[in-house]
N, C-alpha and C positions, 0 to 999 in steps of 0.2 A: 620590488623583488630584485635580488642580485643577478647580474648578468651571468650566464653560464659560460665558464671557460671551455674552449675546445680542447678536448683531451683524447689522446690515443693511448690505449693500454695494449701492451705487447707481452705475449706469453706463449710458452710451448703447450700450455694446457689444451686438452681436447674437449670440445663442446659439441653437443648435439642440438640441432634446431628442429622444432621449437625447444626452448630451454625447459628443463624440468621446473616445476613450480618453485622449489626452494631456491635454485640458482636464479630463476627469474625475478624473485623478490629482491635479491641483492642488486641485480643490474637495473631493475626499475628504480630503486633508490638512488643509484649512481646517476641515472639519466635525469632524475629530477634536479640534480646539482651540476651536471656537466652536459655539454654538447659532445656526446660520446661516440667513439669508434673503438672497436676491439679487434686486434689482429691475433689470431690463435690458430689452432689446428682442428680439423674436423674429426669427430669421434667415429663416424662411419666411413671415413676415407674419401668422401666426395667433397669437392670444393663448393663452398656456399657463401652467399653474401645477402643478408637481409636488410642492409642499410645501416645496421649497427655493428653486427658481427661480420668480419671478413675471415672466413675459415679456409685455410689452405688444405688442399687434398693430400692424401698419402701417396708418396712416390714409391715406385716399384722396387727400387734399390736405394740403400743408404739414406732412408727417409730422415733419420735423426740428424746425421751430420749435414745433409743438404738443407735441412730447415735453417740451420744457423748460417750456412754459406749464403743462402738466398735472402736471409732476413733483412740485411741493409737495403737491398733493392726493393723488397716488398714494402718495407716501411716508407721508403722514399716515394713509391708510387702512391700509397695511401695519403701521404703527407701533402702531395701536390693538390689533391682534391679537398681534403679535410682541413688543411692548414692548422694543425694543432698548435696550441700555445704551450702545451706540456705533454711529455711522454712519460708514462709509468711502465717500467719493465719489471717482470716478475722475479728476475734474478740479476746478479751482476754480469753474467755472461751476455744476456741480451743488451744490457746497458752499454757494455764496451763495444758491441758490434753496431749499434744504431746511433751512437753519439752524434754523428754528423749527417744522419739521414733526414732530419727535419730541421733545417736551419732556422734559428731563432727560437725554437721550442726549448723550454726548460726540461731537464732530464731528472726524473725521480726514480730511484732504484729501490726495490724492496729486497730485504735480506731475510729470507725465511729459515735459513740454516747455514751451515758451514759449506760454502761453495767448493771447498777443497775435497769434500767427501765424494762427490760424484765420480771422479775417475778412479778413486782408490777403493771404495767400498760398495760400489753399485755395478751390476752387470759383470761382464767378462773381466778377469784379472788383467787381461792385456790392456785395458783402459788405463792402467797405472802408467803406461809409457807416455800418456798425454798429460800426466799430472803437472810437470814443470810448466808446460805451456798454459794449461787451463788455470793454474794458480795465478799466473801473471795477468791473464785476461780478466779473471774475476776481480783481482785487486785494482786493475785499471778501471773497471766499471764502477767500483765504489768511489775511487778517488776523483773521477771525472764527473760524477753526478752533481747536480745542483742541490739535491736534497736526498737523504737516505732515510728510509723507514725500516725499522727493525721490529721484531715481534716479541722479544724477551730480553732479559738482562744478558743472557748468553750471547745472543746475536748482536746486541749493542756492544758487548765487549770485543767481538770480532771486528766490528767496524772501527771502534776506537783504536784497536791495535794497528790500524792503517793510518792513524792520525786524523780521522774524520769523526765529527760529532753527529750522531743521529739527529735528524730534525723531528722525529716522532717515534714512539715505541708503542705499538698496539697490535693485537692479534688480528688476523684476517677473519672476516665474517664466515662463520660455519653454521649451517642449519642444524639445530639441535632439538628440533621439535620432537623427534622420535624418542629422545631420552628424557623428556620432561614428564611430569605427572607423578602419581603416587609411587613410592619406592617399595620394592618387595623386601621381605625380611631376609636376613642372611641364610642361605641354604645350609642344611646339615651335610649334604653330600660333599665329599672331598674333591672339589673340582675347581680348577682355575682356567683362565682364558688368556690367549694371546691373539691379537688382531693386528695385522700389518703386512707389508710386502715381505716376501721371503728373499731378502738381499743381505749381503754380507754386513752392511752397517747395522742391521738389526741383531747381529750376533746369534744367528740361528743355530750355529754349531754349539755355542755355549749353552743355549737353551736346551738343546738336545742332550748334551752331556749332563746338565743339571737335572733334567727330568728323568733320565735313566737312574740316577741316584735316588730321587724321590720315589720312583716306582718300585725300586728294589727294596727300599726300607718301609714303604707304606703301600703294600698291595691293595688294589682297588681304587687308588687315586686316579683322577682323570684330568687330562689336559685337553681342552678344546682349543684347537688351533685353526685360525682363519687367515688365509692369505695365499698368494702365488708369487712365483719369481724364480730366479736362477738357483736358489738354494732349496728348491722343492725336493731334490734327491736326498737331502739330509732328513727332511721330514718323513720321507717314504720309509726310512729305516726304523721309525718309531712305531710302526703299526702294531707291534707286539707288546707295547708297554703303556697301554691305556691312553692312547691319543686318538681323539676324534678330529679329523681334518676336513675342512671345507675350504675350497679355493676362493669362493666369493659368496657373500650374503649382503642383503641390503641393510639400511640403517635400523629399521624396525627389528630385524632379526639380530643385529648386534646388541640392541637393547635387551632383547630376551636372553641372549647368551650371557650378558653381564648379570642379569637377574639370577641366572642359574649358577653363577660362579661366586666363589668367595673373594676373589681378587683378580685384577688384571695384571699380567706379567709383561714387563717392557724391558728386555735386557740389552737395549741398543748400545752400540759403541758410540753413537752420536745421534742427537735429535735437536732440531731447532726449537720446538716447543712440545709437540706431541698432542695432537687433537684428540686421540683416543683416550688420553688421560682425562681430559675434560668430560668426555662422554661417560667414562667410568665414574667420575665424581658425581655427575648428575644422577646416576643410578645408585649412589651411596655405596660404591665399592672402592676399597683401598687399592693402591698400586704398588706392586713390587717392581722397582726399577733400578736404574744405575745412576751413579753420581757422574753423569756425563751430559754435556750439552745443556739444553734447556730443561731437562727433566727436573733437576733440583730447584729450578725457578717455580715449579708447580708443586712438586711432591716434597713434603717435609718429613724427614726420617723420624719415625716414631710418633708422628702426629696424624697424617692422613695417608701414610704408606710406609714402606721400608725401602731403604736404599743400600745397594752394594756396589762394589767396584766393578766397572765393566770388564768382562773377560774372566771373572772369577766364578767358575761353575760351582765350586763347593759352597761359596757364600750364597749364591743364588738359590741353590738347593735348600740350604738351611733356612733362608728367608721364606721360601715357599712352604716348607714344613711348619714353620711357626704359624703361618696363616691357616694351614690345614688343621693344626692341632689345637690352637688356642682360640676358642669361640669368643672369649671376652676381648682379646686383642683384635681379632678380625672385625668384631662389631664396633669397637671403639674407633678404630682407624676408618672404618666405612662411614660412620656417623660424621666424623670430622671431614672426611672427603666430601660428603654431601654439602656440608656448610661451606667448603672451599670453592664450590663450583661457581657461585654467583659472580665472582670477580673476573671470570674469564668469559662470561657470556655477554654478547652485545646483539642488539637488533640490527636489521639491515639499515635502518635510518641512522643509528648511532655510528655504525661503520662508515656509511657514506658521508656523514658530517665530519668524521675524522679525516677521511680522504680529501674532502673539500678544503679543510683547514691546512692540510699538508701541501696541497697543490697551490693554494693561495699564498702560502708562505714562500714557496719556491718562486712564484711569479713576482712576488714583492721584493725579493732579494736582488740587489744590484750586483749580481755575480756574472762575470763574462763566461761564455761557454768554455769548458775545459780548464777552468782555473783551479779545480781541485776540490770543489764541493763547498758547503756552507761553512 
């Protein structure tokens, strides 16, 4: 049996202990392959440590910024006891901050999307003031890594744009059990679905403008919208145009919502990959999305969905109307979407095997720390 490398995973992700069953399966598979520690944040705000997960508590003020300020010190403290041979960070930001916190450990950075998006299209518009700094920090994290893992052709292109070749390209494990099983027929009801955070990068204002056009031309059409975030006031203005809004539902309820819809709508300005696209495909539903980020890596225009230019409300409305009006088109795209799903689905064991190969590769490379990556 191969020796388990000592691995420390670092992320801003919030976890609740004990882990939910689905998340537990992922980490159980990782623990079979690594001597694992995880530094992340606590979902309920209370600091916890179960011997594997070290979850930091929520601070009363400036919790987000202070997480990153304190991160190098927290990683150094854990590294003294765990002595990791490799660090895996969830984004380039963490990578840049902890590069020197575990001397001798190889640094593996994951790129799940365009790191330049966070200050520009998420949260308060004032965050744009930080963009020049965060752009440089993100690029530094990628360039100083010993290995970079991407999740799509789009994210691989971002990394190559910095002169770094990804060591591996594969999607993160996502529990999709709720979306498996027999698929429901396409509904006759003129209904579409949006699921996602209500932030600027999802182009919520464009979706609202497009839906007003659809509702005006096709009375009785319905948009089921699921999500919460800073763009909630935009959604509140749609109460009179056939919009059903739920701030949060669980995975099983998302599957039911997809069954009731003729297509998923994803008007994002940018996406790394789009997990909800895979969920829609598993339920045999087409996706109306944008030619942006990783969406075209999954959605093929006219094959398993329809693609429009990001920010074009008129084109988005026209694409939605095609799905609502043309049963043959919606059925054909949905059937092809169902066939497309398999290539994006992986078991916890498959995901963990890929992570082990990625870390082993980083450990085997004779690259000095900070030399600029593989």
